[in-house]
N, C-alpha and C positions, 0 to 999 in steps of 0.2 A: 583212551580208545584202545590201546594195546591190552589193558586189563579186561575190558569188555569182550574183545575178540577172543582172548584166552578162556574167559569164563564161558563163552558160548561155543567154544571149540571151532572157531572160524579162523580163516587165514586171509590176510590182506596185506598189501604193501602200503605202509604209511609213509607219507612224505610231509615233512614240516618245513614250510617255506613261506615267504611273503607272497600271498596269492595275488596281490595287486601288481606285482612285477614278475610275471612268469618268464620274461626274457632273461632274467638273472639265473634261472635254474632249470627251465624246461629243456629236456633233451630231445624233443621231437616225437617221442612215443606217445600216442594219444591214449587217453584214459577211457575205460569202459564206464566208470562211475566216478562222480565228483560230488562231494558233500560240501556245501557252503553253510557253515554255522555262522551266520552273519553277525557282525558286531552291531549291537542295537541298544535301544534305550533301556531294555530290561523291564519294561512296564508290565509284562506278563507275570513277573515274579514278585510284584509289590507285596502280596500277602505274606511272603517269607522275608522280604527285604524292604521294609517300609522306608528305609533311608533313601530309596530311589526317588521318592517324592521330593526330597530336599536336594538331591544331587543332579536332577535333570531339569532343564529349562526348555520351554517351547521352541526356542531357536536352535536347540541341539538337533531336533528331529530332521529338518531339511539336510543338514550336513551328514547325518547318519544314513538317510535314504540315498543321498548321492554316493556315499561310500559303498553301500550295498549294491547299487546299480553298477558302479565301477567294477566291483568284484565279479558280478555276473558277466559283464562284457569282457573282462580280462580272461576269465576261465572258460567261457563257452567255446572258443576256438580250440581248446585243448581236449575237448570231448569228442570221442570217435563217433562216426555215424552209427546210429542204433544204440548209442550210449544213453545213460540217464544221469541227470544232474538233480540233486535234491537241495533245495534252498530252504533253510530252517532259520527261524527267528523266535526268540522268547519275548517279542514285543506284542502288545495288545493293540497297537496302532496300525490302522490301514496304510498310513503313509510309509511304513516300514515293511509291510507285508504284501497285501494284495495289490497295492499301487505299484510297488517295485516290480513285482512279477508280471502284472498286466502290461506295464510299459515295455518290459523286456519281450514278452510274447508278441506284442504288436509290432515290434521293430526287428524281429528275427523270424523269417519265414520258415526256417527249418526247425523251430522250436514248437513242441506240442505239449500242452498241460495234460498229463495223464494221471493226475492225482486221484480223480474219481475212480478210474479203473484200478489203480493200485490199492486204494482203500477197499473197494468192493471185493477185490481178490482176497483180502485179508478177512472177509466175513463181516466187516463193519459197513455201516451205511456210508455211501459216497457223498461228497460235498456237492454243493450247487454249482461249482465251477471256480476256477481261479485259486487253486490250492485248498487247504483245509485249515480253518481257524478253530482252535479249541479255547473256549472261554475259561478264564481263571475260575477255579472252584469246581469245574466239571469233573466228576468222579474223584474229587480231592486233588486234582492236578493243578499245576500252574498254567497260566495262559501261554499258548504256543501257536505257531503257524508253520506249515510246511507246504511246499509244492514240489511235485515230481514232474520234471520236464525232460522229455525224450527228444533226441536229435534225429530227425528223419532225413 
């Protein structure tokens, strides 16, 4: 992350900590931006990492989805009103992407999915809702998902 910030001539304060236990490190200052690069099955990168087919089991997915939901719930209170949280996953499975974010949005009245507006502002076509899924192989990319969620 630091190398990419330097390469792009951008500045940000980076914090490395256990996101599932913010009470251990959170100093009370709310964040304007939070990126959750969610731990996932990695199914979106199978074309480059075929060993994932051997390493993952169907019963891994519910536990991963529960962990992802836990991270969203733990970090959401740390986001300032007007702030943006980006949830990202390299999973191709809806259980780890749209299902996690949809459940979160349904249970948090202050959360608004603004992915469509964020993508449209970049000059790309906006998604149909609930984040943006990029299929593996699209423009030579791996499979990927992200959702931009603003706190109102």
